[in-house]
MOPAC internal coordinates of N, CA, C and O (Angstrom, degrees):
PM7 1SCF
backbone

  N    0.0000 0     0.00 0     0.00 0    0    0    0
  C    1.4575 1     0.00 0     0.00 0    1    0    0
  C    1.5297 1   108.96 1     0.00 0    2    1    0
  O    1.2310 1   121.05 1   -51.79 1    3    2    1
  N    1.3059 1   115.59 1   128.21 1    3    2    1
  C    1.4540 1   121.06 1  -179.17 1    5    3    2
  C    1.5235 1   109.90 1   -85.67 1    6    5    3
  O    1.2310 1   120.96 1   -47.35 1    7    6    5
  N    1.3211 1   115.77 1   132.65 1    7    6    5
  C    1.4627 1   121.30 1   174.96 1    9    7    6
  C    1.5205 1   109.04 1  -135.73 1   10    9    7
  O    1.2310 1   120.91 1   -39.96 1   11   10    9
  N    1.3194 1   115.87 1   140.04 1   11   10    9
  C    1.4498 1   121.93 1   173.75 1   13   11   10
  C    1.5249 1   106.52 1  -118.42 1   14   13   11
  O    1.2310 1   120.79 1   -66.79 1   15   14   13
  N    1.3154 1   116.09 1   113.21 1   15   14   13
  C    1.4598 1   121.30 1  -175.78 1   17   15   14
  C    1.5254 1   108.96 1  -105.99 1   18   17   15
  O    1.2310 1   121.20 1   -62.17 1   19   18   17
  N    1.3127 1   115.31 1   117.83 1   19   18   17
  C    1.4568 1   121.26 1  -179.54 1   21   19   18
  C    1.5282 1   110.07 1   -96.78 1   22   21   19
  O    1.2310 1   121.84 1   -28.59 1   23   22   21
  N    1.3233 1   114.08 1   151.41 1   23   22   21
  C    1.4586 1   120.34 1   172.95 1   25   23   22
  C    1.5180 1   108.27 1  -147.01 1   26   25   23
  O    1.2310 1   121.91 1   -18.45 1   27   26   25
  N    1.3280 1   113.96 1   161.55 1   27   26   25
  C    1.4559 1   119.61 1  -178.19 1   29   27   26
  C    1.5124 1   110.28 1   102.69 1   30   29   27
  O    1.2310 1   121.40 1    21.53 1   31   30   29
  N    1.3162 1   114.92 1  -158.47 1   31   30   29
  C    1.4469 1   120.09 1  -176.35 1   33   31   30
  C    1.5141 1   110.57 1    81.76 1   34   33   31
  O    1.2310 1   120.60 1    16.46 1   35   34   33
  N    1.3317 1   116.46 1  -163.54 1   35   34   33
  C    1.4478 1   122.12 1  -179.56 1   37   35   34
  C    1.5098 1   111.68 1   127.12 1   38   37   35
  O    1.2310 1   121.34 1    26.01 1   39   38   37
  N    1.3332 1   115.03 1  -153.99 1   39   38   37
  C    1.4595 1   120.79 1  -177.41 1   41   39   38
  C    1.5229 1   109.95 1  -121.25 1   42   41   39
  O    1.2310 1   121.34 1   -38.04 1   43   42   41
  N    1.3290 1   115.03 1   141.96 1   43   42   41
  C    1.4609 1   120.62 1  -178.82 1   45   43   42
  C    1.5173 1   108.80 1  -153.03 1   46   45   43
  O    1.2310 1   120.67 1   -22.05 1   47   46   45
  N    1.3067 1   116.32 1   157.95 1   47   46   45
  C    1.4603 1   120.01 1   175.30 1   49   47   46
  C    1.5201 1   109.86 1   -82.99 1   50   49   47
  O    1.2310 1   121.39 1   -22.65 1   51   50   49
  N    1.3010 1   114.94 1   157.35 1   51   50   49
  C    1.4690 1   120.76 1   178.93 1   53   51   50
  C    1.5287 1   110.26 1   -53.46 1   54   53   51
  O    1.2310 1   121.50 1   -42.66 1   55   54   53
  N    1.3181 1   114.73 1   137.34 1   55   54   53
  C    1.4548 1   120.71 1  -177.38 1   57   55   54
  C    1.5125 1   113.66 1    93.94 1   58   57   55
  O    1.2310 1   120.86 1   167.82 1   59   58   57
  N    1.3168 1   115.95 1   -12.18 1   59   58   57
  C    1.4563 1   120.42 1  -179.03 1   61   59   58
  C    1.5202 1   112.88 1   -83.58 1   62   61   59
  O    1.2310 1   121.71 1     5.02 1   63   62   61
  N    1.3295 1   114.32 1  -174.98 1   63   62   61
  C    1.4640 1   121.36 1  -176.95 1   65   63   62
  C    1.5208 1   110.74 1  -130.43 1   66   65   63
  O    1.2310 1   121.81 1   -30.66 1   67   66   65
  N    1.3094 1   114.14 1   149.34 1   67   66   65
  C    1.4578 1   122.39 1   173.50 1   69   67   66
  C    1.5198 1   107.92 1  -143.99 1   70   69   67
  O    1.2310 1   121.17 1   -19.08 1   71   70   69
  N    1.3172 1   115.36 1   160.92 1   71   70   69
  C    1.4523 1   119.09 1   175.72 1   73   71   70
  C    1.5215 1   109.96 1  -134.64 1   74   73   71
  O    1.2310 1   121.73 1   -29.58 1   75   74   73
  N    1.3059 1   114.30 1   150.42 1   75   74   73
  C    1.4523 1   122.73 1   176.67 1   77   75   74
  C    1.5184 1   108.83 1  -124.09 1   78   77   75
  O    1.2310 1   120.91 1   -31.06 1   79   78   77
  N    1.3097 1   115.87 1   148.94 1   79   78   77
  C    1.4492 1   120.22 1   171.65 1   81   79   78
  C    1.5208 1   108.94 1  -133.43 1   82   81   79
  O    1.2310 1   121.65 1   -22.75 1   83   82   81
  N    1.3002 1   114.45 1   157.25 1   83   82   81
  C    1.4623 1   120.78 1  -177.90 1   85   83   82
  C    1.5204 1   107.68 1  -143.35 1   86   85   83
  O    1.2310 1   121.03 1   -55.25 1   87   86   85
  N    1.3196 1   115.64 1   124.75 1   87   86   85
  C    1.4616 1   120.72 1  -176.32 1   89   87   86
  C    1.5256 1   109.22 1  -119.75 1   90   89   87
  O    1.2310 1   119.95 1   -81.47 1   91   90   89
  N    1.3169 1   117.71 1    98.53 1   91   90   89
  C    1.4598 1   120.33 1   177.44 1   93   91   90
  C    1.5251 1   111.47 1   -74.92 1   94   93   91
  O    1.2310 1   121.31 1   -29.24 1   95   94   93
  N    1.3107 1   115.11 1   150.76 1   95   94   93
  C    1.4528 1   121.71 1   172.47 1   97   95   94
  C    1.5134 1   108.10 1  -136.92 1   98   97   95
  O    1.2310 1   120.91 1   -22.80 1   99   98   97
  N    1.3287 1   115.86 1   157.20 1   99   98   97
  C    1.4620 1   119.97 1   179.14 1  101   99   98
  C    1.5166 1   114.18 1    83.48 1  102  101   99
  O    1.2310 1   120.60 1  -169.57 1  103  102  101
  N    1.3197 1   116.46 1    10.43 1  103  102  101
  C    1.4573 1   120.03 1   176.33 1  105  103  102
  C    1.5202 1   109.18 1  -144.63 1  106  105  103
  O    1.2310 1   121.05 1   -16.35 1  107  106  105
  N    1.3359 1   115.60 1   163.65 1  107  106  105
  C    1.4547 1   120.83 1   177.30 1  109  107  106
  C    1.5196 1   108.11 1   -84.57 1  110  109  107
  O    1.2310 1   121.24 1   -86.25 1  111  110  109
  N    1.3085 1   115.24 1    93.75 1  111  110  109
  C    1.4675 1   121.94 1  -168.73 1  113  111  110
  C    1.5173 1   112.42 1   -54.22 1  114  113  111
  O    1.2310 1   120.11 1   138.73 1  115  114  113
  N    1.3148 1   117.39 1   -41.27 1  115  114  113
  C    1.4650 1   120.67 1  -175.20 1  117  115  114
  C    1.5274 1   113.04 1   -69.05 1  118  117  115
  O    1.2310 1   120.00 1   174.01 1  119  118  117
  N    1.3257 1   117.61 1    -5.99 1  119  118  117
  C    1.4634 1   121.56 1   177.36 1  121  119  118
  C    1.5214 1   112.61 1  -100.50 1  122  121  119
  O    1.2310 1   120.48 1   179.81 1  123  122  121
  N    1.3192 1   116.69 1    -0.19 1  123  122  121
  C    1.4580 1   120.61 1  -172.41 1  125  123  122
  C    1.5175 1   113.44 1  -110.15 1  126  125  123
  O    1.2310 1   121.78 1   -45.29 1  127  126  125
  N    1.3029 1   114.19 1   134.71 1  127  126  125
  C    1.4543 1   124.65 1   168.48 1  129  127  126
  C    1.5264 1   106.23 1   -74.79 1  130  129  127
  O    1.2310 1   120.54 1   -51.13 1  131  130  129
  N    1.3323 1   116.58 1   128.87 1  131  130  129
  C    1.4633 1   119.93 1  -176.51 1  133  131  130
  C    1.5189 1   110.45 1  -114.24 1  134  133  131
  O    1.2310 1   121.07 1   -43.93 1  135  134  133
  N    1.3217 1   115.56 1   136.07 1  135  134  133
  C    1.4491 1   120.38 1  -179.79 1  137  135  134
  C    1.5111 1   112.04 1  -127.40 1  138  137  135
  O    1.2310 1   121.65 1   -21.58 1  139  138  137
  N    1.3190 1   114.44 1   158.42 1  139  138  137
  C    1.4624 1   122.46 1   171.89 1  141  139  138
  C    1.5231 1   107.33 1  -121.11 1  142  141  139
  O    1.2310 1   121.11 1   -46.13 1  143  142  141
  N    1.3116 1   115.47 1   133.87 1  143  142  141
  C    1.4529 1   122.96 1   177.15 1  145  143  142
  C    1.5187 1   108.12 1  -129.00 1  146  145  143
  O    1.2310 1   120.61 1   -14.64 1  147  146  145
  N    1.3179 1   116.44 1   165.36 1  147  146  145
  C    1.4552 1   119.93 1   175.17 1  149  147  146
  C    1.5209 1   109.73 1  -143.38 1  150  149  147
  O    1.2310 1   121.96 1   -24.48 1  151  150  149
  N    1.3308 1   113.85 1   155.52 1  151  150  149
  C    1.4543 1   119.79 1   178.85 1  153  151  150
  C    1.5146 1   109.42 1  -141.25 1  154  153  151
  O    1.2310 1   121.28 1   -62.24 1  155  154  153
  N    1.3112 1   115.15 1   117.76 1  155  154  153
  C    1.4593 1   121.97 1   176.34 1  157  155  154
  C    1.5242 1   109.02 1   -91.57 1  158  157  155
  O    1.2310 1   119.90 1   -23.21 1  159  158  157
  N    1.3269 1   117.79 1   156.79 1  159  158  157
  C    1.4691 1   120.16 1  -179.57 1  161  159  158
  C    1.5243 1   111.67 1   -55.18 1  162  161  159
  O    1.2310 1   121.16 1   -49.91 1  163  162  161
  N    1.3100 1   115.40 1   130.09 1  163  162  161
  C    1.4522 1   120.77 1   177.86 1  165  163  162
  C    1.5125 1   115.36 1    77.15 1  166  165  163
  O    1.2310 1   120.48 1  -175.45 1  167  166  165
  N    1.3227 1   116.69 1     4.55 1  167  166  165
  C    1.4585 1   119.95 1  -178.88 1  169  167  166
  C    1.5235 1   110.29 1  -120.39 1  170  169  167
  O    1.2310 1   121.46 1   -16.93 1  171  170  169
  N    1.3363 1   114.81 1   163.07 1  171  170  169
  C    1.4547 1   119.66 1   178.02 1  173  171  170
  C    1.5279 1   110.13 1   -78.04 1  174  173  171
  O    1.2310 1   121.35 1   -22.91 1  175  174  173
  N    1.3238 1   115.02 1   157.09 1  175  174  173
  C    1.4554 1   120.27 1   175.32 1  177  175  174
  C    1.5301 1   108.85 1   -66.63 1  178  177  175
  O    1.2310 1   120.77 1   -47.13 1  179  178  177
  N    1.3123 1   116.13 1   132.87 1  179  178  177
  C    1.4534 1   119.73 1  -176.69 1  181  179  178
  C    1.5292 1   111.86 1  -126.45 1  182  181  179
  O    1.2310 1   121.40 1   -29.58 1  183  182  181
  N    1.3126 1   114.92 1   150.42 1  183  182  181
  C    1.4460 1   122.39 1   178.40 1  185  183  182
  C    1.5305 1   109.82 1   -68.50 1  186  185  183
  O    1.2310 1   121.54 1   -40.90 1  187  186  185
  N    1.3458 1   114.67 1   139.10 1  187  186  185
  C    1.4597 1   120.61 1   177.38 1  189  187  186
  C    1.5343 1   110.13 1  -115.68 1  190  189  187
  O    1.2310 1   120.63 1   124.38 1  191  190  189
  N    1.3366 1   116.40 1   -55.62 1  191  190  189
  C    1.4647 1   120.65 1  -175.36 1  193  191  190
  C    1.5199 1   108.94 1  -160.37 1  194  193  191
  O    1.2310 1   121.29 1   -18.81 1  195  194  193
  N    1.3270 1   115.13 1   161.19 1  195  194  193
  C    1.4595 1   119.91 1   177.80 1  197  195  194
  C    1.5136 1   109.37 1  -154.88 1  198  197  195
  O    1.2310 1   121.66 1   -18.47 1  199  198  197
  N    1.3222 1   114.44 1   161.53 1  199  198  197
  C    1.4614 1   119.79 1  -178.26 1  201  199  198
  C    1.5176 1   108.92 1  -145.06 1  202  201  199
  O    1.2310 1   121.58 1   -39.78 1  203  202  201
  N    1.3294 1   114.59 1   140.22 1  203  202  201
  C    1.4451 1   120.01 1  -178.09 1  205  203  202
  C    1.5328 1   111.09 1   -71.03 1  206  205  203
  O    1.2310 1   119.41 1   -18.87 1  207  206  205
  N    1.3311 1   118.74 1   161.13 1  207  206  205
  C    1.4641 1   121.31 1  -176.72 1  209  207  206
  C    1.5246 1   113.78 1   -53.33 1  210  209  207
  O    1.2310 1   120.33 1   141.89 1  211  210  209
  N    1.3121 1   116.97 1   -38.11 1  211  210  209
  C    1.4628 1   120.19 1  -178.93 1  213  211  210
  C    1.5163 1   112.56 1   -81.02 1  214  213  211
  O    1.2310 1   120.70 1   166.80 1  215  214  213
  N    1.3250 1   116.27 1   -13.20 1  215  214  213
  C    1.4594 1   120.25 1  -175.60 1  217  215  214
  C    1.5084 1   113.12 1    82.54 1  218  217  215
  O    1.2310 1   120.54 1  -176.11 1  219  218  217
  N    1.3303 1   116.57 1     3.89 1  219  218  217
  C    1.4462 1   119.73 1  -173.89 1  221  219  218
  C    1.5098 1   115.71 1   -77.11 1  222  221  219
  O    1.2310 1   120.76 1   164.86 1  223  222  221
  N    1.3351 1   116.15 1   -15.14 1  223  222  221
  C    1.4616 1   117.90 1   179.95 1  225  223  222
  C    1.5155 1   109.19 1  -146.04 1  226  225  223
  O    1.2310 1   121.09 1   -37.11 1  227  226  225
  N    1.3212 1   115.53 1   142.89 1  227  226  225
  C    1.4542 1   121.72 1  -179.50 1  229  227  226
  C    1.5264 1   110.31 1  -125.54 1  230  229  227
  O    1.2310 1   121.39 1   -20.29 1  231  230  229
  N    1.3179 1   114.95 1   159.71 1  231  230  229
  C    1.4571 1   122.07 1  -176.77 1  233  231  230
  C    1.5252 1   107.94 1  -137.33 1  234  233  231
  O    1.2310 1   120.79 1   -35.91 1  235  234  233
  N    1.3470 1   116.09 1   144.09 1  235  234  233
  C    1.4633 1   120.20 1  -177.70 1  237  235  234
  C    1.5214 1   110.90 1  -139.50 1  238  237  235
  O    1.2310 1   121.87 1   -31.54 1  239  238  237
  N    1.3263 1   114.03 1   148.46 1  239  238  237
  C    1.4570 1   119.54 1   168.17 1  241  239  238
  C    1.5238 1   108.04 1   -69.77 1  242  241  239
  O    1.2310 1   120.85 1   -30.77 1  243  242  241
  N    1.3114 1   115.99 1   149.23 1  243  242  241
  C    1.4686 1   119.93 1  -179.19 1  245  243  242
  C    1.5285 1   111.27 1   -58.56 1  246  245  243
  O    1.2310 1   120.30 1   146.96 1  247  246  245
  N    1.3193 1   117.03 1   -33.04 1  247  246  245
  C    1.4622 1   121.18 1  -175.80 1  249  247  246
  C    1.5178 1   113.59 1   -68.01 1  250  249  247
  O    1.2310 1   119.92 1   162.25 1  251  250  249
  N    1.3424 1   117.76 1   -17.75 1  251  250  249
  C    1.4650 1   120.05 1  -177.64 1  253  251  250
  C    1.5170 1   112.32 1  -119.53 1  254  253  251
  O    1.2310 1   120.14 1   175.23 1  255  254  253
  N    1.3145 1   117.33 1    -4.77 1  255  254  253
  C    1.4575 1   120.94 1  -176.71 1  257  255  254
  C    1.5235 1   110.40 1   -59.53 1  258  257  255
  O    1.2310 1   120.80 1   -48.00 1  259  258  257
  N    1.3204 1   116.08 1   132.00 1  259  258  257
  C    1.4574 1   121.24 1  -178.82 1  261  259  258
  C    1.5157 1   113.71 1    88.67 1  262  261  259
  O    1.2310 1   120.20 1   167.74 1  263  262  261
  N    1.3351 1   117.22 1   -12.26 1  263  262  261
  C    1.4728 1   120.84 1  -179.85 1  265  263  262
  C    1.5277 1   112.00 1  -114.93 1  266  265  263
  O    1.2310 1   120.58 1   145.76 1  267  266  265
  N    1.3217 1   116.49 1   -34.24 1  267  266  265
  C    1.4640 1   121.41 1  -178.13 1  269  267  266
  C    1.5280 1   109.42 1  -107.09 1  270  269  267
  O    1.2310 1   121.25 1   -27.28 1  271  270  269
  N    1.3255 1   115.21 1   152.72 1  271  270  269
  C    1.4623 1   120.20 1   176.74 1  273  271  270
  C    1.5264 1   109.17 1  -139.71 1  274  273  271
  O    1.2310 1   121.36 1   -53.63 1  275  274  273
  N    1.3180 1   115.00 1   126.37 1  275  274  273
  C    1.4596 1   120.86 1   176.72 1  277  275  274
  C    1.5275 1   108.43 1  -102.13 1  278  277  275
  O    1.2310 1   120.83 1   -39.85 1  279  278  277
  N    1.3235 1   116.02 1   140.15 1  279  278  277
  C    1.4574 1   121.25 1   178.25 1  281  279  278
  C    1.5224 1   108.52 1  -148.83 1  282  281  279
  O    1.2310 1   121.03 1   -10.74 1  283  282  281
  N    1.3080 1   115.64 1   169.26 1  283  282  281
  C    1.4587 1   119.52 1   178.40 1  285  283  282
  C    1.5144 1   109.75 1  -148.18 1  286  285  283
  O    1.2310 1   121.71 1   -25.99 1  287  286  285
  N    1.3187 1   114.33 1   154.01 1  287  286  285
  C    1.4531 1   121.82 1   174.77 1  289  287  286
  C    1.5245 1   105.82 1  -126.44 1  290  289  287
  O    1.2310 1   120.93 1   -79.41 1  291  290  289
  N    1.3105 1   115.83 1   100.59 1  291  290  289
  C    1.4626 1   119.39 1  -176.09 1  293  291  290
  C    1.5303 1   112.39 1   -67.77 1  294  293  291
  O    1.2310 1   120.24 1   157.18 1  295  294  293
  N    1.3219 1   117.15 1   -22.82 1  295  294  293
  C    1.4699 1   119.91 1   176.93 1  297  295  294
  C    1.5282 1   111.22 1   -72.18 1  298  297  295
  O    1.2310 1   120.96 1   153.94 1  299  298  297
  N    1.3304 1   115.78 1   -26.06 1  299  298  297
  C    1.4690 1   120.65 1  -179.91 1  301  299  298
  C    1.5194 1   112.23 1  -104.95 1  302  301  299
  O    1.2310 1   120.46 1  -177.21 1  303  302  301
  N    1.3419 1   116.72 1     2.79 1  303  302  301
  C    1.4670 1   120.37 1  -179.19 1  305  303  302
  C    1.5293 1   111.48 1    52.30 1  306  305  303
  O    1.2310 1   120.79 1  -132.12 1  307  306  305
  N    1.3109 1   116.10 1    47.88 1  307  306  305
  C    1.4603 1   119.83 1  -175.71 1  309  307  306
  C    1.5316 1   110.37 1  -139.88 1  310  309  307
  O    1.2310 1   121.41 1   -39.57 1  311  310  309
  N    1.3083 1   114.91 1   140.43 1  311  310  309
  C    1.4628 1   121.81 1   172.86 1  313  311  310
  C    1.5277 1   107.78 1  -117.79 1  314  313  311
  O    1.2310 1   121.29 1   -34.67 1  315  314  313
  N    1.3214 1   115.15 1   145.33 1  315  314  313
  C    1.4588 1   121.14 1  -174.30 1  317  315  314
  C    1.5281 1   110.91 1  -123.93 1  318  317  315
  O    1.2310 1   121.36 1   -25.50 1  319  318  317
  N    1.3123 1   115.01 1   154.50 1  319  318  317
  C    1.4564 1   121.20 1   169.97 1  321  319  318
  C    1.5214 1   107.54 1  -134.18 1  322  321  319
  O    1.2310 1   120.86 1   -69.70 1  323  322  321
  N    1.3173 1   115.96 1   110.30 1  323  322  321
  C    1.4554 1   121.80 1   175.53 1  325  323  322
  C    1.5190 1   108.49 1   -93.59 1  326  325  323
  O    1.2310 1   120.65 1   -55.21 1  327  326  325
  N    1.3209 1   116.37 1   124.79 1  327  326  325
  C    1.4564 1   121.54 1  -176.08 1  329  327  326
  C    1.5200 1   109.63 1  -117.85 1  330  329  327
  O    1.2310 1   120.47 1   -64.03 1  331  330  329
  N    1.3116 1   116.71 1   115.97 1  331  330  329
  C    1.4603 1   123.00 1  -179.44 1  333  331  330
  C    1.5210 1   110.55 1  -116.53 1  334  333  331
  O    1.2310 1   120.93 1   -15.56 1  335  334  333
  N    1.3083 1   115.83 1   164.44 1  335  334  333
  C    1.4679 1   121.74 1   179.15 1  337  335  334
  C    1.5276 1   110.81 1    48.21 1  338  337  335
  O    1.2310 1   120.90 1  -131.30 1  339  338  337
  N    1.2900 1   115.89 1    48.70 1  339  338  337
  C    1.4628 1   120.64 1  -174.76 1  341  339  338
  C    1.5246 1   111.57 1   -66.60 1  342  341  339
  O    1.2310 1   121.65 1   -33.05 1  343  342  341
  N    1.3235 1   114.44 1   146.95 1  343  342  341
  C    1.4535 1   122.89 1  -179.09 1  345  343  342
  C    1.5254 1   109.05 1  -121.15 1  346  345  343
  O    1.2310 1   119.86 1   -23.62 1  347  346  345
  N    1.3202 1   117.86 1   156.38 1  347  346  345
  C    1.4726 1   119.49 1   177.57 1  349  347  346
  C    1.5307 1   112.51 1   -55.12 1  350  349  347
  O    1.2310 1   119.90 1   147.85 1  351  350  349
  N    1.3151 1   117.80 1   -32.15 1  351  350  349
  C    1.4719 1   120.21 1  -179.74 1  353  351  350
  C    1.5234 1   112.70 1   -73.04 1  354  353  351
  O    1.2310 1   119.80 1   174.54 1  355  354  353
  N    1.3255 1   117.98 1    -5.46 1  355  354  353
  C    1.4604 1   121.16 1   173.29 1  357  355  354
  C    1.5237 1   111.86 1   -83.01 1  358  357  355
  O    1.2310 1   120.27 1   172.52 1  359  358  357
  N    1.3194 1   117.10 1    -7.48 1  359  358  357
  C    1.4538 1   121.09 1   179.37 1  361  359  358
  C    1.5211 1   110.73 1   -61.14 1  362  361  359
  O    1.2310 1   120.84 1   -55.54 1  363  362  361
  N    1.3233 1   116.00 1   124.46 1  363  362  361
  C    1.4639 1   121.72 1  -176.65 1  365  363  362
  C    1.5193 1   108.86 1  -178.49 1  366  365  363
  O    1.2310 1   121.30 1    -8.01 1  367  366  365
  N    1.3112 1   115.11 1   171.99 1  367  366  365
  C    1.4626 1   121.07 1   166.06 1  369  367  366
  C    1.5196 1   106.89 1   -90.20 1  370  369  367
  O    1.2310 1   120.90 1   -52.20 1  371  370  369
  N    1.3123 1   115.88 1   127.80 1  371  370  369
  C    1.4562 1   121.69 1  -177.35 1  373  371  370
  C    1.5306 1   109.58 1  -103.29 1  374  373  371
  O    1.2310 1   121.26 1   -45.25 1  375  374  373
  N    1.3224 1   115.19 1   134.75 1  375  374  373
  C    1.4513 1   121.97 1  -178.29 1  377  375  374
  C    1.5163 1   110.57 1  -122.75 1  378  377  375
  O    1.2310 1   120.63 1   -41.87 1  379  378  377
  N    1.3166 1   116.40 1   138.13 1  379  378  377
  C    1.4574 1   118.79 1   168.12 1  381  379  378
  C    1.5298 1   107.58 1   -96.53 1  382  381  379
  O    1.2310 1   121.44 1   -25.06 1  383  382  381
  N    1.3192 1   114.86 1   154.94 1  383  382  381
  C    1.4524 1   120.90 1  -176.59 1  385  383  382
  C    1.5185 1   109.96 1  -146.17 1  386  385  383
  O    1.2310 1   120.91 1   -26.40 1  387  386  385
  N    1.3201 1   115.87 1   153.60 1  387  386  385
  C    1.4656 1   121.11 1  -176.83 1  389  387  386
  C    1.5217 1   110.44 1  -130.22 1  390  389  387
  O    1.2310 1   122.03 1   -38.85 1  391  390  389
  N    1.3364 1   113.72 1   141.15 1  391  390  389
  C    1.4675 1   119.83 1   179.22 1  393  391  390
  C    1.5192 1   107.68 1  -145.21 1  394  393  391
  O    1.2310 1   120.22 1   -55.50 1  395  394  393
  N    1.3181 1   117.19 1   124.50 1  395  394  393
  C    1.4497 1   120.22 1   176.92 1  397  395  394
  C    1.5225 1   108.37 1   -77.95 1  398  397  395
  O    1.2310 1   120.70 1   -47.01 1  399  398  397
  N    1.3269 1   116.26 1   132.99 1  399  398  397
  C    1.4530 1   118.54 1   178.09 1  401  399  398
  C    1.5058 1   111.76 1   152.72 1  402  401  399
  O    1.2310 1   121.49 1    -9.33 1  403  402  401
  N    1.3269 1   114.76 1   170.67 1  403  402  401
  C    1.4580 1   121.43 1  -175.10 1  405  403  402
  C    1.5224 1   112.96 1  -113.30 1  406  405  403
  O    1.2310 1   120.65 1  -177.85 1  407  406  405
  N    1.3415 1   116.36 1     2.15 1  407  406  405
  C    1.4648 1   118.52 1   176.97 1  409  407  406
  C    1.5196 1   109.14 1   -88.06 1  410  409  407
  O    1.2310 1   120.49 1     8.11 1  411  410  409
  N    1.3270 1   116.67 1  -171.89 1  411  410  409
  C    1.4640 1   122.45 1   175.14 1  413  411  410
  C    1.5135 1   108.49 1  -104.80 1  414  413  411
  O    1.2310 1   120.27 1   -51.55 1  415  414  413
  N    1.3201 1   117.08 1   128.45 1  415  414  413
  C    1.4595 1   121.92 1  -174.12 1  417  415  414
  C    1.5199 1   109.74 1  -122.19 1  418  417  415
  O    1.2310 1   120.45 1   -63.74 1  419  418  417
  N    1.3354 1   116.75 1   116.26 1  419  418  417
  C    1.4645 1   120.58 1   179.40 1  421  419  418
  C    1.5179 1   112.62 1  -124.59 1  422  421  419
  O    1.2310 1   119.80 1   177.76 1  423  422  421
  N    1.3205 1   117.99 1    -2.24 1  423  422  421
  C    1.4530 1   121.41 1   177.39 1  425  423  422
  C    1.5039 1   110.93 1   -96.63 1  426  425  423
  O    1.2310 1   120.21 1   -42.01 1  427  426  425
  N    1.3396 1   117.19 1   137.99 1  427  426  425
  C    1.4668 1   118.06 1  -174.79 1  429  427  426
  C    1.5227 1   111.49 1   -65.77 1  430  429  427
  O    1.2310 1   119.63 1   154.54 1  431  430  429
  N    1.3157 1   118.32 1   -25.46 1  431  430  429
  C    1.4650 1   120.34 1  -179.79 1  433  431  430
  C    1.5244 1   112.29 1   -73.52 1  434  433  431
  O    1.2310 1   120.49 1   169.18 1  435  434  433
  N    1.3227 1   116.68 1   -10.82 1  435  434  433
  C    1.4651 1   120.59 1  -178.62 1  437  435  434
  C    1.5259 1   112.83 1   -85.76 1  438  437  435
  O    1.2310 1   119.97 1   172.20 1  439  438  437
  N    1.3213 1   117.66 1    -7.80 1  439  438  437
  C    1.4543 1   120.82 1  -174.55 1  441  439  438
  C    1.5221 1   111.48 1   -97.89 1  442  441  439
  O    1.2310 1   121.68 1   -33.99 1  443  442  441
  N    1.3236 1   114.40 1   146.01 1  443  442  441
  C    1.4625 1   121.18 1  -175.43 1  445  443  442
  C    1.5211 1   113.52 1   -93.93 1  446  445  443
  O    1.2310 1   120.27 1   144.61 1  447  446  445
  N    1.3155 1   117.08 1   -35.39 1  447  446  445
  C    1.4629 1   120.69 1  -173.58 1  449  447  446
  C    1.5260 1   110.03 1  -130.57 1  450  449  447
  O    1.2310 1   121.65 1   -33.37 1  451  450  449
  N    1.3522 1   114.44 1   146.63 1  451  450  449
  C    1.4559 1   120.82 1  -175.30 1  453  451  450
  C    1.5139 1   111.20 1  -133.62 1  454  453  451
  O    1.2310 1   121.64 1   -32.25 1  455  454  453
  N    1.3451 1   114.47 1   147.75 1  455  454  453
  C    1.4501 1   120.34 1   171.75 1  457  455  454
  C    1.5172 1   110.57 1   -80.17 1  458  457  455
  O    1.2310 1   121.13 1    -2.98 1  459  458  457
  N    1.3257 1   115.44 1   177.02 1  459  458  457
  C    1.4611 1   121.10 1  -175.39 1  461  459  458
  C    1.5253 1   112.59 1   -81.15 1  462  461  459
  O    1.2310 1   120.10 1   166.44 1  463  462  461
  N    1.3222 1   117.40 1   -13.56 1  463  462  461
  C    1.4498 1   121.29 1   179.84 1  465  463  462
  C    1.5204 1   111.96 1    96.57 1  466  465  463
  O    1.2310 1   121.16 1   -34.09 1  467  466  465
  N    1.3256 1   115.40 1   145.91 1  467  466  465
  C    1.4659 1   122.02 1   177.67 1  469  467  466
  C    1.5240 1   108.42 1  -135.14 1  470  469  467
  O    1.2310 1   121.09 1   -48.14 1  471  470  469
  N    1.3156 1   115.53 1   131.86 1  471  470  469
  C    1.4595 1   120.20 1  -177.43 1  473  471  470
  C    1.5295 1   110.51 1   -78.89 1  474  473  471
  O    1.2310 1   121.17 1   -47.34 1  475  474  473
  N    1.3158 1   115.36 1   132.66 1  475  474  473
  C    1.4587 1   122.85 1   171.86 1  477  475  474
  C    1.5221 1   107.02 1  -123.69 1  478  477  475
  O    1.2310 1   120.89 1   -57.44 1  479  478  477
  N    1.3188 1   115.90 1   122.56 1  479  478  477
  C    1.4590 1   121.61 1  -178.73 1  481  479  478
  C    1.5192 1   109.08 1  -124.31 1  482  481  479
  O    1.2310 1   121.08 1   -55.56 1  483  482  481
  N    1.3191 1   115.54 1   124.44 1  483  482  481
  C    1.4598 1   121.23 1  -179.27 1  485  483  482
  C    1.5270 1   108.35 1  -118.49 1  486  485  483
  O    1.2310 1   120.56 1   -59.88 1  487  486  485
  N    1.3033 1   116.53 1   120.12 1  487  486  485
  C    1.4635 1   121.12 1  -178.75 1  489  487  486
  C    1.5243 1   110.04 1  -100.43 1  490  489  487
  O    1.2310 1   121.83 1   -29.55 1  491  490  489
  N    1.3199 1   114.11 1   150.45 1  491  490  489
  C    1.4731 1   119.17 1  -177.52 1  493  491  490
  C    1.5161 1   111.15 1   -88.37 1  494  493  491
  O    1.2310 1   120.10 1   180.00 1  495  494  493

């Protein structure tokens, strides 16, 4: 059974930093493309960042580029999202997702497995 367990998140003032981690189990982590998505109340789930199975290349939404950093440690079966210079519009539930494959996946419908979500709240 595949599970993606997220941790981190919380509340911070604008300009602050938070980090998220996601530890999948039940799959061969080093074969999976990992993504981060977020969903704010009343809005659709949107792509935030992603990283290739080897960790050699990363992808970001324009809204977070230069502020967020995605990384992974295949030895620890964990993917991370470091969020800096946070803004109130970053407030959302953040989800990690996994997709086996060698292409680039930025659409939420392309992912097979999802974490439970972690709340990130940024106050002004």
